[in-house]
Residue frames relative to the residue before (quaternion, step in Angstrom):
aa qw qx qy qz dx dy dz
M 1.0000 0.0000 0.0000 0.0000 0.00 0.00 0.00
T 0.0689 -0.7731 0.6297 0.0334 3.53 -1.18 0.67
F 0.1956 -0.7698 0.5972 0.1117 3.55 -1.27 0.53
N 0.1951 -0.7651 0.6068 0.0909 3.56 -0.92 1.03
P 0.3106 -0.7930 0.4859 0.1963 3.65 -0.32 1.17
T 0.6049 0.5695 -0.3677 0.4178 3.60 1.10 -0.54
S 0.7718 0.2954 -0.1632 0.5389 3.58 0.90 -0.92
R 0.3478 -0.7638 0.4682 0.2765 3.58 1.40 -0.13
T 0.4513 0.7008 -0.4213 0.3573 3.59 1.10 0.74
L 0.1836 -0.7426 0.6380 0.0882 3.52 -0.96 1.00
S 0.0167 0.8197 -0.5694 0.0600 3.62 -0.67 1.09
W 0.0471 -0.7825 0.6208 0.0086 3.54 -1.28 0.47
S 0.5863 -0.5835 0.4270 0.3654 3.57 -1.24 0.31
C 0.2672 -0.7696 0.5635 0.1370 3.58 -1.03 0.83
L 0.0749 0.8241 -0.5539 0.0918 3.59 0.18 1.25
E 0.7640 0.2612 -0.1591 0.5681 3.55 1.19 -0.37
N 0.5273 -0.6196 0.4803 0.3276 3.55 -1.22 0.49
A 0.0077 -0.8177 0.5730 -0.0543 3.55 -0.24 1.33
T 0.1470 -0.7768 0.6083 0.0701 3.56 -1.14 0.70
D 0.8178 0.2326 -0.1847 0.4930 3.52 -1.36 0.34
V 0.2048 0.8066 -0.5210 0.1896 3.56 0.89 1.02
R 0.0071 0.7827 -0.6200 0.0540 3.56 -0.86 1.06
C 0.2049 -0.7720 0.5935 0.0992 3.54 -1.09 0.89
K 0.0871 -0.7967 0.5979 0.0175 3.57 -1.00 0.83
M 0.1408 -0.7589 0.6317 0.0729 3.52 -1.11 0.84
I 0.0994 -0.7925 0.6016 0.0093 3.56 -0.85 1.04
S 0.0365 0.8032 -0.5881 0.0877 3.58 -0.74 1.14
D 0.5242 -0.6269 0.4775 0.3228 3.54 -1.21 0.57
E 0.6778 0.5166 -0.2804 0.4417 3.58 1.18 -0.55
M 0.8075 0.1860 -0.0594 0.5566 3.61 1.09 -0.66
E 0.6243 -0.5137 0.4271 0.4049 3.51 -1.34 0.23
P 0.6034 -0.5606 0.4077 0.3943 3.63 -1.10 0.57
T 0.1962 -0.7789 0.5911 0.0732 3.53 -1.04 0.91
E 0.0773 -0.8003 0.5944 0.0165 3.57 -0.95 0.92
V 0.0035 -0.7893 0.6132 -0.0307 3.58 -0.92 0.96
M 0.4737 -0.6580 0.5068 0.2929 3.55 -1.28 0.37
M 0.5958 -0.5767 0.4216 0.3669 3.57 -1.20 0.55
R 0.4974 -0.6465 0.4941 0.3010 3.55 -1.08 0.77
A 0.5396 -0.6596 0.4260 0.3038 3.55 -1.06 0.78
T 0.6714 0.5345 -0.2939 0.4208 3.60 1.14 -0.52
G 0.8267 -0.0485 0.0426 0.5590 3.62 1.13 0.00
C 0.6171 -0.5372 0.4263 0.3859 3.49 -1.36 0.06
R 0.5146 0.6111 -0.4413 0.4087 3.56 0.29 1.24
C 0.1863 -0.7385 0.6377 0.1153 3.54 -1.35 0.45
T 0.1820 -0.7718 0.6016 0.0966 3.56 -1.02 0.83
F 0.2279 -0.7893 0.5626 0.0922 3.55 -0.78 1.11
N 0.5443 -0.5502 0.5051 0.3819 3.50 -1.32 0.27
Y 0.6723 -0.4749 0.3597 0.4395 3.55 -1.29 0.17
M 0.0409 0.7877 -0.6102 0.0741 3.52 -0.96 0.94
L 0.5498 -0.5903 0.4686 0.3603 3.57 -1.30 0.31
L 0.1332 -0.8325 0.5376 0.0125 3.53 -0.79 1.09
H 0.5203 0.7062 -0.4024 0.2620 3.60 1.19 -0.46
T 0.6783 0.4646 -0.3093 0.4779 3.64 1.15 -0.42
G 0.5612 -0.5898 0.3903 0.4299 3.57 1.30 -0.11
V 0.0826 -0.7937 0.6026 0.0114 3.59 -1.05 0.81
R 0.2696 -0.7313 0.6018 0.1743 3.49 -1.37 0.30
F 0.1852 -0.7838 0.5874 0.0793 3.57 -0.88 0.98
E 0.0827 -0.7718 0.6294 0.0358 3.50 -1.18 0.74
V 0.1390 -0.7556 0.6342 0.0868 3.55 -1.16 0.73
H 0.0935 -0.7868 0.6100 0.0153 3.55 -0.73 1.13
A 0.1131 0.7933 -0.5860 0.1208 3.59 -0.84 1.00
T 0.3435 -0.6887 0.5923 0.2386 3.50 -1.39 0.18
V 0.0233 -0.7981 0.6000 -0.0495 3.56 -0.66 1.18
Q 0.8366 -0.1091 0.0182 0.5365 3.55 -0.59 1.23
G 0.7387 -0.4430 0.2081 0.4633 3.53 0.98 0.99
A 0.6675 0.4692 -0.3052 0.4911 3.59 1.24 -0.04
S 0.4547 -0.6770 0.5117 0.2703 3.60 -1.11 0.76
V 0.0841 -0.7905 0.6067 -0.0021 3.51 -0.93 1.03
R 0.0394 -0.7833 0.6202 0.0189 3.59 -1.05 0.82
E 0.0631 -0.7726 0.6316 0.0147 3.53 -0.93 1.01
E 0.1743 -0.8039 0.5665 0.0495 3.62 -1.07 0.77
L 0.0373 -0.7694 0.6376 0.0093 3.53 -1.19 0.75
R 0.2014 -0.7565 0.6114 0.1155 3.53 -0.89 0.97
Y 0.1148 -0.7841 0.6087 0.0390 3.54 -0.89 1.02
P 0.1199 -0.8077 0.5743 0.0578 3.62 -0.14 1.22
N 0.5269 -0.5607 0.5100 0.3847 3.52 -1.38 -0.03
P 0.2278 -0.8246 0.4965 0.1468 3.59 -0.01 1.25
G 0.5861 0.5770 -0.4364 0.3650 3.53 -1.09 0.72
L 0.6986 -0.4586 0.3572 0.4171 3.51 -1.40 0.11
K 0.4987 -0.6742 0.4569 0.2967 3.58 -0.82 1.01
D 0.8380 0.1399 -0.1608 0.5024 3.58 -1.06 0.93
S 0.4926 0.6446 -0.4484 0.3751 3.59 1.12 0.58
A 0.5401 0.6418 -0.3986 0.3709 3.60 1.24 -0.31
A 0.6104 -0.5319 0.4360 0.3929 3.56 -1.28 0.44
R 0.2184 -0.7934 0.5606 0.0927 3.57 -1.04 0.83
N 0.8326 0.2294 -0.1698 0.4746 3.53 -1.36 0.39
L 0.1317 0.8040 -0.5600 0.1503 3.57 0.86 0.97
S 0.1031 0.7926 -0.5871 0.1283 3.58 -0.74 1.09
C 0.0474 -0.7934 0.6069 -0.0011 3.58 -0.99 0.89
F 0.0551 0.7888 -0.6117 0.0245 3.55 -1.15 0.62
I 0.3461 -0.7009 0.5913 0.1985 3.53 -1.26 0.69
Y 0.0185 0.8024 -0.5959 0.0279 3.59 -0.95 0.83
D 0.8228 0.1989 -0.1940 0.4958 3.55 -1.27 0.58
A 0.5451 -0.6701 0.3679 0.3441 3.57 1.21 0.63
S 0.7489 0.4052 -0.2003 0.4846 3.61 1.22 0.12
Y 0.7859 0.3153 -0.1396 0.5134 3.61 1.13 -0.48
L 0.2014 -0.7536 0.6158 0.1112 3.53 -1.29 0.58
N 0.0641 -0.7720 0.6318 0.0263 3.54 -1.01 0.90
C 0.0406 -0.7642 0.6434 0.0220 3.56 -1.02 0.86
T 0.0486 -0.7893 0.6120 0.0133 3.57 -1.04 0.78
W 0.0283 0.7701 -0.6372 0.0075 3.54 -1.26 0.47
A 0.3777 -0.7074 0.5508 0.2315 3.54 -1.32 0.23
R 0.5861 -0.5854 0.4390 0.3479 3.53 -1.19 0.58
G 0.5007 -0.6501 0.4810 0.3086 3.58 -0.99 0.79
P 0.5404 -0.6648 0.3988 0.3270 3.62 -0.88 0.86
A 0.7479 0.3603 -0.2158 0.5140 3.62 1.12 -0.56
A 0.3786 0.7405 -0.4844 0.2716 3.60 1.24 0.20
P 0.5251 -0.6269 0.4654 0.3386 3.63 -0.98 0.75
Q 0.6691 -0.5415 0.3362 0.3822 3.54 -1.18 0.57
D 0.7431 0.4059 -0.2258 0.4817 3.60 1.01 -0.73
T 0.3271 0.7750 -0.4900 0.2289 3.62 1.23 0.30
Q 0.0313 -0.7622 0.6463 0.0186 3.53 -1.08 0.81
Y 0.2529 -0.7840 0.5565 0.1084 3.55 -0.95 0.99
F 0.1089 -0.7720 0.6249 0.0401 3.54 -1.26 0.65
L 0.2367 -0.7917 0.5550 0.0952 3.55 -0.93 0.98
F 0.0679 -0.7729 0.6307 0.0161 3.54 -1.09 0.85
I 0.1558 -0.7731 0.6113 0.0655 3.57 -1.06 0.87
A 0.0422 -0.7959 0.6039 -0.0014 3.56 -0.98 0.89
N 0.3910 -0.6743 0.5802 0.2363 3.55 -1.11 0.83
T 0.3832 -0.7700 0.4609 0.2186 3.59 -0.54 1.16
R 0.6635 0.4835 -0.3201 0.4728 3.62 1.18 -0.27
T 0.7766 0.3186 -0.1705 0.5160 3.59 0.81 -1.00
H 0.3455 -0.7617 0.4676 0.2859 3.59 1.31 -0.37
A 0.3752 0.7068 -0.5073 0.3198 3.61 1.20 0.35
Q 0.1325 -0.8099 0.5711 0.0191 3.56 -0.93 0.97
Q 0.0065 -0.7932 0.6087 -0.0197 3.54 -1.17 0.58
E 0.3420 -0.6987 0.5835 0.2331 3.54 -1.10 0.73
C 0.6266 -0.5460 0.3960 0.3904 3.55 -1.17 0.58
P 0.3219 -0.7759 0.5078 0.1911 3.62 -0.76 0.96
L 0.8016 0.1637 -0.0633 0.5716 3.61 1.14 -0.48
Y 0.1306 -0.8107 0.5697 0.0336 3.56 -0.40 1.27
T 0.2698 -0.6912 0.6344 0.2165 3.52 -1.34 0.40
L 0.2981 -0.7969 0.5143 0.1076 3.55 -0.98 0.92
E 0.0155 -0.7382 0.6732 0.0395 3.49 -1.35 0.54
A 0.8105 -0.1099 0.0002 0.5753 3.56 -0.40 1.28
Q 0.6925 -0.5155 0.2501 0.4384 3.56 0.94 1.04
T 0.6069 0.5168 -0.3649 0.4810 3.61 1.24 0.34
H 0.4767 -0.6616 0.4938 0.3019 3.58 -0.95 0.84
T 0.0522 0.8044 -0.5880 0.0672 3.58 -0.72 1.12
G 0.7939 0.1613 -0.1160 0.5746 3.57 1.23 0.25
C 0.1702 -0.7684 0.6108 0.0868 3.53 -1.31 0.41
H 0.1253 -0.7679 0.6254 0.0592 3.55 -1.07 0.85
L 0.0746 -0.8003 0.5947 -0.0175 3.55 -0.79 1.14
R 0.1913 -0.8160 0.5412 0.0679 3.57 -0.70 1.14
D 0.7076 0.3602 -0.2391 0.5589 3.58 1.27 -0.25
L 0.1098 -0.8359 0.5376 0.0156 3.58 -0.37 1.26
S 0.3396 0.7776 -0.4809 0.2207 3.60 1.21 0.25
L 0.6289 0.5481 -0.3414 0.4331 3.59 1.12 -0.53
L 0.6108 0.6109 -0.3565 0.3558 3.57 1.02 -0.71
G 0.1838 -0.7599 0.6139 0.1090 3.50 -1.27 0.57
F 0.7547 -0.3357 0.2673 0.4963 3.55 -1.23 -0.38
N 0.7670 0.1172 -0.0646 0.6275 3.59 1.06 -0.85
N 0.0651 -0.8120 0.5797 -0.0190 3.54 -0.98 0.88
Y 0.2938 -0.7415 0.5859 0.1433 3.52 -1.16 0.78
V 0.0929 -0.7918 0.6035 0.0145 3.56 -0.84 1.03
L 0.0606 -0.7939 0.6047 -0.0187 3.54 -0.83 1.07
V 0.0533 -0.7628 0.6440 0.0235 3.57 -0.99 0.93
N 0.0008 -0.7931 0.6087 -0.0223 3.57 -0.49 1.17
G 0.2800 -0.7743 0.5509 0.1361 3.54 -1.27 0.34
T 0.1777 -0.7647 0.6102 0.1062 3.52 -1.25 0.50
S 0.0710 0.7728 -0.6280 0.0574 3.53 -1.18 0.64
A 0.4569 -0.6758 0.5082 0.2762 3.55 -1.12 0.70
E 0.6426 0.5478 -0.3215 0.4285 3.59 1.18 -0.44
N 0.8034 -0.0963 0.1319 0.5727 3.57 0.89 -0.95
A 0.5897 -0.5520 0.4404 0.3919 3.58 -1.25 0.32
V 0.2458 -0.7700 0.5781 0.1116 3.57 -1.04 0.85
Q 0.4470 -0.6905 0.5018 0.2675 3.57 -0.91 0.92
F 0.3747 -0.7055 0.5529 0.2368 3.54 -1.29 0.37
S 0.1908 -0.7287 0.6378 0.1604 3.56 -1.37 0.24
D 0.0387 -0.8060 0.5907 0.0051 3.56 -1.08 0.66
S 0.0863 -0.7826 0.6164 0.0138 3.54 -1.30 0.44
I 0.1834 -0.7398 0.6350 0.1260 3.56 -1.24 0.56
W 0.0554 0.8214 -0.5643 0.0618 3.58 -0.72 1.02
N 0.4111 -0.6789 0.5661 0.2227 3.47 -1.32 0.60
T 0.5177 -0.6774 0.4190 0.3125 3.57 -0.82 0.96
K 0.6118 0.5450 -0.3639 0.4430 3.60 1.07 -0.58
Q 0.6870 0.5029 -0.2820 0.4423 3.55 1.04 -0.77
I 0.7593 0.3810 -0.2148 0.4818 3.59 1.06 -0.57
E 0.5410 0.6240 -0.4247 0.3709 3.63 1.19 -0.07
R 0.2347 -0.7431 0.6143 0.1239 3.55 -0.93 0.98
L 0.3621 -0.7760 0.4774 0.1968 3.53 -0.48 1.22
S 0.4176 -0.6556 0.5692 0.2681 3.52 -1.20 0.66
P 0.5877 -0.5724 0.4103 0.3982 3.63 -1.14 0.40
P 0.6557 -0.5001 0.3762 0.4223 3.61 -1.21 0.39
D 0.3531 -0.7523 0.5315 0.1640 3.52 -1.17 0.72
N 0.8487 0.2079 -0.1349 0.4672 3.56 -1.37 0.40
V 0.1547 0.7929 -0.5653 0.1670 3.60 0.74 1.09
T 0.0428 0.7977 -0.5969 0.0740 3.59 -0.76 1.08
V 0.1833 -0.7628 0.6118 0.1013 3.56 -1.28 0.52
R 0.0371 -0.7702 0.6367 -0.0028 3.57 -0.94 1.00
C 0.0935 -0.8125 0.5754 0.0037 3.57 -0.93 0.95
N 0.1630 -0.7240 0.6543 0.1457 3.53 -1.34 0.48
A 0.7900 -0.3268 0.2039 0.4770 3.60 -1.18 -0.34
S 0.8155 0.2773 -0.1181 0.4941 3.61 1.05 -0.62
H 0.8087 0.1887 -0.0745 0.5521 3.63 1.10 -0.56
C 0.2054 -0.7296 0.6322 0.1608 3.51 -1.41 0.26
C 0.1791 -0.7813 0.5935 0.0721 3.55 -1.12 0.75
V 0.1860 -0.7703 0.6051 0.0772 3.58 -0.82 1.10
T 0.0283 -0.7876 0.6155 -0.0022 3.58 -0.89 0.93
W 0.0319 0.7917 -0.6088 0.0395 3.56 -1.17 0.59
K 0.3893 -0.6851 0.5626 0.2500 3.52 -1.36 0.29
R 0.5322 -0.6226 0.4603 0.3424 3.55 -1.07 0.71
P 0.5729 -0.6291 0.3942 0.3473 3.62 -1.07 0.65
L 0.5320 -0.5852 0.5002 0.3527 3.51 -1.27 0.40
T 0.0545 -0.8010 0.5961 0.0028 3.59 -0.97 0.85
W 0.4847 -0.6288 0.5105 0.3303 3.55 -1.19 0.54
T 0.6822 0.4327 -0.2705 0.5236 3.58 1.03 -0.80
T 0.4675 -0.6659 0.5014 0.2943 3.56 -1.04 0.75
L 0.0582 0.7961 -0.5934 0.1037 3.56 -0.60 1.21
S 0.3564 -0.6971 0.5743 0.2394 3.56 -1.21 0.55
Y 0.6714 -0.4983 0.3433 0.4279 3.58 -1.24 0.24
R 0.6039 0.5690 -0.3575 0.4285 3.61 1.17 -0.44
D 0.6115 0.5725 -0.3470 0.4219 3.59 1.23 -0.30
F 0.6785 0.4989 -0.2834 0.4587 3.60 1.25 -0.20
Q 0.0860 -0.7368 0.6664 0.0753 3.49 -1.31 0.57
Y 0.1902 -0.8131 0.5474 0.0557 3.56 -0.82 1.07
Q 0.1272 -0.7562 0.6358 0.0876 3.52 -1.33 0.45
L 0.1740 -0.7971 0.5753 0.0575 3.58 -0.76 1.13
D 0.1292 -0.7634 0.6307 0.0524 3.53 -1.08 0.86
I 0.0146 0.8006 -0.5940 0.0774 3.59 -0.30 1.32
Q 0.0657 0.8226 -0.5548 0.1061 3.56 -0.50 1.20
R 0.4261 -0.6610 0.5564 0.2682 3.53 -1.21 0.66
R 0.4542 -0.6916 0.4899 0.2747 3.55 -0.88 0.91
N 0.8370 0.1464 -0.1476 0.5062 3.55 -1.16 0.78
A 0.3114 0.7465 -0.5271 0.2606 3.59 1.08 0.66
D 0.5933 -0.5676 0.4314 0.3737 3.56 -1.21 0.55
H 0.5737 -0.5949 0.4332 0.3597 3.55 -1.12 0.68
G 0.7689 0.3164 -0.2572 0.4925 3.55 -0.89 0.96
S 0.6633 0.4949 -0.3069 0.4700 3.59 1.25 -0.15
E 0.3382 0.7627 -0.4944 0.2439 3.59 1.23 0.33
N 0.5002 -0.6399 0.4961 0.3069 3.54 -1.19 0.63
Q 0.5435 -0.6052 0.4734 0.3379 3.54 -1.26 0.50
L 0.5406 -0.6081 0.4691 0.3434 3.56 -1.19 0.57
V 0.3089 -0.7468 0.5672 0.1585 3.56 -1.11 0.78
D 0.1844 -0.7808 0.5907 0.0864 3.60 -0.73 1.10
M 0.0114 0.8024 -0.5940 0.0555 3.54 -0.94 0.96
A 0.4116 -0.6744 0.5539 0.2628 3.54 -1.13 0.73
G 0.6031 -0.5784 0.4086 0.3672 3.56 -1.18 0.53
Q 0.1149 -0.7783 0.6161 0.0398 3.56 -1.11 0.77
A 0.6431 -0.5003 0.3975 0.4221 3.53 -1.29 0.28
D 0.7555 0.1184 -0.0666 0.6409 3.57 1.10 -0.82
N 0.2274 -0.8163 0.5178 0.1181 3.56 -0.22 1.26
D 0.2646 0.7367 -0.5921 0.1914 3.57 -0.74 1.10
Y 0.0987 -0.7678 0.6313 0.0465 3.54 -1.29 0.50
T 0.1160 -0.7989 0.5897 0.0228 3.58 -0.71 1.15
F 0.0305 0.7993 -0.5966 0.0645 3.58 -0.93 0.91
P 0.5611 -0.6156 0.4265 0.3524 3.63 -1.11 0.60
S 0.1570 0.7592 -0.6167 0.1364 3.54 -0.99 0.94
P 0.0895 -0.8494 0.5181 0.0452 3.60 0.37 1.21
E 0.4941 -0.6240 0.5168 0.3152 3.51 -1.27 0.49
P 0.5584 -0.2044 -0.8040 0.0011 1.56 -2.08 1.39
R 0.1933 -0.7897 0.5739 0.0976 3.60 -0.95 0.82
A 0.4515 -0.6786 0.5133 0.2687 3.54 -1.02 0.87
R 0.6371 -0.5245 0.3896 0.4090 3.53 -1.26 0.22
H 0.0618 -0.7895 0.6104 -0.0151 3.56 -0.92 1.04
T 0.2103 -0.7275 0.6276 0.1806 3.54 -1.39 0.16
V 0.0993 -0.7702 0.6270 0.0619 3.55 -1.18 0.61
R 0.0354 0.7672 -0.6396 0.0323 3.55 -1.09 0.82
I 0.2083 -0.7928 0.5695 0.0619 3.57 -1.16 0.67
R 0.0406 -0.7621 0.6436 0.0580 3.55 -1.22 0.59
V 0.2511 -0.7842 0.5619 0.0796 3.57 -1.25 0.45
K 0.0176 0.7698 -0.6373 -0.0300 3.55 -1.30 0.39
D 0.5959 -0.5487 0.4475 0.3788 3.54 -1.33 0.24
V 0.5032 -0.6727 0.4465 0.3081 3.60 -0.87 0.91
R 0.6361 0.5370 -0.3357 0.4408 3.61 1.16 -0.46
G 0.7048 -0.4123 0.2610 0.5149 3.57 1.25 -0.11
G 0.4992 0.6418 -0.4900 0.3144 3.52 -1.32 -0.12
P 0.6370 -0.5598 0.3753 0.3742 3.55 -1.26 0.27
W 0.5616 -0.5534 0.4898 0.3721 3.55 -1.35 0.31
S 0.4988 -0.6015 0.5208 0.3437 3.52 -1.23 0.45
V 0.6081 -0.4818 0.4357 0.4563 3.57 -1.26 -0.04
W 0.5990 -0.5632 0.4243 0.3795 3.59 -1.24 0.36
S 0.4994 -0.6128 0.5179 0.3268 3.53 -1.20 0.58
W 0.6335 -0.4950 0.4029 0.4375 3.58 -1.26 0.22
P 0.4859 -0.6789 0.4546 0.3102 3.65 -0.86 0.86
V 0.2076 -0.7534 0.6159 0.0997 3.54 -1.08 0.88
E 0.2778 -0.7865 0.5354 0.1324 3.59 -0.81 1.03
F 0.0727 0.7528 -0.6541 0.0142 3.52 -1.28 0.58
G 0.6265 0.4800 -0.4079 0.4591 3.58 -1.21 0.53
S 0.3219 -0.7443 0.5582 0.1755 3.56 -1.32 -0.10
D 0.4195 -0.6859 0.5395 0.2501 3.54 -1.26 0.60
A 0.5369 0.6444 -0.4014 0.3680 3.64 1.24 -0.30
R 0.5338 -0.6104 0.4766 0.3395 3.59 -1.22 0.57
D 0.5109 -0.6420 0.4785 0.3128 3.52 -1.11 0.70
P 0.4886 -0.6828 0.4463 0.3096 3.67 -0.76 0.95
Q 0.6450 0.5185 -0.3385 0.4478 3.61 0.93 -0.76
A 0.6542 0.4928 -0.3210 0.4755 3.57 0.97 -0.81
L 0.6321 0.5291 -0.3347 0.4566 3.59 1.06 -0.70
R 0.6387 0.5197 -0.3316 0.4605 3.62 1.01 -0.76
L 0.6688 0.4694 -0.3067 0.4882 3.60 1.07 -0.58
Y 0.6520 0.5498 -0.3147 0.4166 3.55 1.02 -0.76
V 0.6596 0.5344 -0.3193 0.4212 3.61 0.87 -0.89
P 0.6794 0.4693 -0.3274 0.4593 3.71 0.74 -0.84
V 0.6242 0.5386 -0.3498 0.4449 3.59 1.00 -0.72
V 0.6648 0.4972 -0.3090 0.4640 3.59 0.92 -0.86
L 0.6650 0.4977 -0.3097 0.4627 3.61 0.93 -0.88
S 0.6440 0.5184 -0.3264 0.4582 3.62 0.93 -0.81
T 0.6478 0.5150 -0.3190 0.4619 3.56 0.96 -0.83
L 0.6555 0.5164 -0.3101 0.4555 3.58 0.97 -0.82
V 0.6516 0.5063 -0.3158 0.4684 3.62 0.96 -0.85
C 0.6512 0.5146 -0.3198 0.4570 3.60 0.90 -0.86
A 0.6450 0.5200 -0.3286 0.4535 3.57 0.99 -0.76
L 0.6531 0.5065 -0.3186 0.4642 3.61 0.99 -0.78
V 0.6540 0.5103 -0.3167 0.4599 3.62 0.94 -0.87
L 0.6678 0.4946 -0.3066 0.4640 3.57 0.87 -0.85
G 0.6363 0.5251 -0.3321 0.4572 3.58 1.02 -0.71
F 0.6484 0.5091 -0.3209 0.4663 3.61 1.01 -0.79
L 0.6680 0.4939 -0.3056 0.4652 3.60 0.88 -0.90
F 0.6366 0.5377 -0.3324 0.4417 3.55 0.93 -0.81
K 0.6860 0.4731 -0.2811 0.4760 3.58 0.98 -0.86
R 0.6876 0.5143 -0.2842 0.4265 3.60 0.99 -0.84
F 0.8244 0.2867 -0.1289 0.4707 3.60 0.66 -0.99
L 0.7334 0.4098 -0.2594 0.4764 3.60 0.99 -0.48
G 0.4048 -0.7487 0.4516 0.2678 3.58 1.29 -0.14
V 0.1824 -0.8191 0.5368 0.0871 3.43 0.14 1.26
R 0.6500 0.5300 -0.3238 0.4380 3.60 1.02 -0.78
G 0.6503 0.5110 -0.3265 0.4576 3.55 1.06 -0.71
L 0.6750 0.4850 -0.2977 0.4697 3.52 1.00 -0.74
F 0.7787 0.1943 -0.0995 0.5882 3.49 1.16 -0.65
P 0.1049 -0.8342 0.5396 0.0451 3.69 0.37 1.25
R 0.5667 -0.6092 0.4456 0.3304 3.45 -1.30 0.62
I 0.4103 -0.7112 0.5188 0.2383 3.54 -0.91 0.88
P 0.4620 -0.6889 0.4739 0.2957 3.65 -0.74 1.01
Q 0.2567 -0.7616 0.5823 0.1221 3.47 -1.18 0.80
V 0.5352 -0.6060 0.4792 0.3416 3.63 -1.19 0.47
K 0.3868 -0.7466 0.4967 0.2149 3.58 -0.78 1.07
D 0.3409 -0.7118 0.5818 0.1965 3.47 -1.18 0.73
K 0.3126 -0.8004 0.4816 0.1720 3.58 -0.25 1.30
V 0.6398 0.5350 -0.3379 0.4361 3.59 1.10 -0.51
S 0.8105 0.2694 -0.1211 0.5059 3.56 0.85 -0.98
D 0.4297 0.6909 -0.4813 0.3262 3.61 1.21 0.24
V 0.3054 -0.7987 0.4927 0.1613 3.57 -0.27 1.27
D 0.6523 0.5262 -0.3271 0.4367 3.63 0.90 -0.88
G 0.6717 0.4945 -0.3063 0.4588 3.58 0.93 -0.80
A 0.6461 0.5297 -0.3227 0.4448 3.52 1.02 -0.77
A 0.6545 0.5132 -0.3168 0.4559 3.61 1.04 -0.73
A 0.6738 0.5075 -0.3036 0.4429 3.56 1.07 -0.66
R 0.6143 0.5601 -0.3600 0.4235 3.60 1.13 -0.40
V 0.3640 -0.7142 0.5573 0.2162 3.66 -1.16 0.71
P 0.3713 -0.7458 0.4972 0.2422 3.59 -0.67 0.97
W 0.2141 -0.7606 0.6036 0.1067 3.58 -1.10 0.69
E 0.5409 -0.5814 0.4854 0.3658 3.48 -1.32 0.46
D 0.6551 -0.5594 0.3318 0.3844 3.47 -1.15 0.55
D 0.7777 0.3304 -0.1787 0.5040 3.59 1.00 -0.84
A 0.4041 0.7118 -0.4847 0.3085 3.55 1.20 0.25
L 0.4015 -0.7066 0.5354 0.2300 3.50 -1.10 0.81
G 0.5280 -0.6460 0.4541 0.3126 3.44 -1.04 0.67
L 0.6389 -0.5274 0.4078 0.3840 3.51 -1.29 0.49
G 0.8007 0.2552 -0.2245 0.4933 3.49 -0.97 1.11
K 0.6538 0.5085 -0.3157 0.4629 3.56 1.26 -0.09
A 0.5766 0.5895 -0.3903 0.4094 3.74 1.22 -0.25
E 0.4149 -0.6942 0.5272 0.2607 3.60 -1.15 0.67
C 0.4724 -0.6725 0.4926 0.2863 3.66 -1.03 0.75
E 0.0666 -0.7947 0.6033 0.0028 3.63 -0.91 0.98
E 0.3789 -0.6944 0.5626 0.2402 3.56 -1.13 0.69
V 0.1987 -0.7724 0.5956 0.0956 3.57 -0.97 0.88
L 0.1869 -0.7809 0.5911 0.0764 3.65 -0.78 1.13
M 0.2013 -0.7700 0.6000 0.0804 3.54 -0.68 1.11
V 0.1182 -0.7756 0.6187 0.0410 3.81 -0.79 1.01
E 0.0884 -0.7829 0.6156 0.0177 3.47 -0.75 1.04
E 0.3687 -0.7260 0.5423 0.2072 3.66 -0.86 0.97
V 0.2063 -0.7641 0.6032 0.0987 3.59 -1.01 1.03
S 0.2578 -0.7752 0.5581 0.1454 3.53 -0.77 0.89
């Protein structure tokens, strides 16, 4: 017996007339699979399955009334731990496919990897048209034409080396499970005097999805809000016409809204859409008309109270003038009150008393 992994065909020689031929594949990765022999020859063709861990094939038949069983083990030929690791693929922007993998730790220095994709329904196959390199080794693939892909797809990464045989790695994935959704499109906000309404379009997807397959999350925040005062995120199920209305009376401050989406069956959220602004940073004219009279009234009341306080309570009496030290040199009032003396005049109380004798002539 032999097995061709490309065509997934198990074949054997037909030297005897066998009846009731059944083929079975047993793998550690999947449930056992059983198929009937093809009418055109001694062979069985299996659906796509994972082979990198090794599989065992069995053929059960009846030959001349006796039950016969033959077995074939199909290992992953090549140097252990030389296969590509961490194989991962994802669809993005509804138009492109990226696959990445890492070099096997035991791969020879000259190892080169090659990726093949097959549609499990149509069996159409294609090699990667554009590889990404790391140290001259293929470690990624970029595909811009997704027309070959189906609902389920088989990805095989095999390796070649002149030094030794290299093991292969393979994977089967569903396009719904690997598609990374783009953010919602055409986000708009319309407001009236009391409410605002956010509308958006569901994202473009490569996989055919209905509006019920989407779950949205809205983030509506006031700009320059204090830390810790952010609004809670709003979760919404997909609708035929996606919209969300919330109260927002005028005057309203400037806000931003952004939206992200994910598949209701699970998977990661998309990135956030570009934020859309609504509201205004300008002061409300009506509030300004109320604010100005209040300020003017307060100012007038303060002036009136200040005048009354000074007039009837005697500001000077409550706050007497603090005496100052007189300047004896420049004090004009004191200088005017003093009597000037001659330079050689004696001070009062310092002159000596003298007797004066008056002589009168008698004729």
